[in-house]
N, C-alpha and C positions, 0 to 999 in steps of 0.2 A: 678552919671553915674557910674557905674561897665566900664571900659573900654572892659570887654570880653563879654559881653552879654547886650542881650538890656533891661533889666530889672535892675530898679533902686533897692534899698538900703531895702528899706520898701518889698517890692514884695518877695524878697531873704529870708528877717526873715520871712515872713509871710507861707512862701514857706519850709524852713527848719524847721519851727516847726510845721506844718503838716504832713510832713514826718518822722519827728521826734517821734509822736504820731501814727500815722499809721503803725509803724512799735514796734514800745516799747511796746504798749498795748497791743499785740496778747501774746507777751511775758510775759508781767505783769500777764495776763488773767490765763496765764498757768500752772504759776508758784503760783499763790492763788488758785487756786481752786483745784489746785492737791495737794500741802502742807497744804492748808486749810482745806479741806474736810477731808484729811486725820489726822489731828491735833485734828480736833474739837471730828471725829467719833470716836478717839483709846483714846484720851489723858481728852477728857471731858466728854464724852459720855459711858468710858467705854467696847467699840466695840472689838469685836478681830480682832488684825491687819493684820491677817493672811484672816481672812473672807473678810475684809473689803477688799484688794488687790485685793484676786478672785471675789469676785460679782462685782468690779470695771470693773475689765475685762471682765467679762462674760456682763454686761449687755450696757456698753460704746461701740457704734459707731460711724465709723470715721464721720458720716455724725455730731453730735454731736459736733467733734470739730474743722472740718474744718466750719460750720457755728457758733459755737464760737469765733473763728478766726478773720473770715469774719467782724461781728456784730463789733467786739472790735477795729479792725482796720476805720471801719467809724464810729462810736460812737470817736475817739479820734480826728480823719480828720476832725469831726464837732468840736469838741469842741476848738480843736484848730484855727481854720480860724473862729469861731463866738468870740472867746477870742480874738485873734489878732484884730479883728475889731473893736470891744468898744473898748480895748485899743488905737486902733491908732485913735479914735473918740473923746477920753475924752477930757475933759476940764473942768477949773473950778480949778484947786490945787487939791488938797487931798480931798474935799468935790466930785468934778465929777469924781476921780479915782473913790470912793468908790461907787458913784451911776451906772459909767462904769461895776464897777466889779457886781454890782449886774443884773444890767441887761443881765451880760455874762451868770451868773449862770442861770438866770432865761430862758431866750434863750435857752443852750444849754443843758438843762435839758428837756425843751419842744421839742428840735428837736433830741434827744435822743429818747423819749416815740416814736415819731411818727414815726424817721426811725425803732426803734424795731418793731413796728405793721406791717409796709410794709416787713419791709426783713423778719419776722418770718410766714407773708402770702406766701409770694415767696418761701420761703426754705422750708416749710414743707408742 
């Protein structure tokens, strides 16, 4: 037990992981969408870069940005919490870790899909 807090090291690790993904995933989302969209449109599909940027500014709304950031934070937190849970309860050596990883991926995927449905319903 940590002498400065009343929570144990396991809780600290889970909270740190969840906080990190909640903060980091929105930044990754912004970077991937802006840079990825530009790269695919301009370099792979041959779009005019000036037209791409102009149309992006014309049609992009603030609501698109903040809903994407909120969703990315929620998804990151869900994935971190589910993965930490399955990792901490894994037993049975390497085979058990493999099963726990599979379960974590399936549970995380399902929770992302379900939470995306509800968040989209509430936000739009």
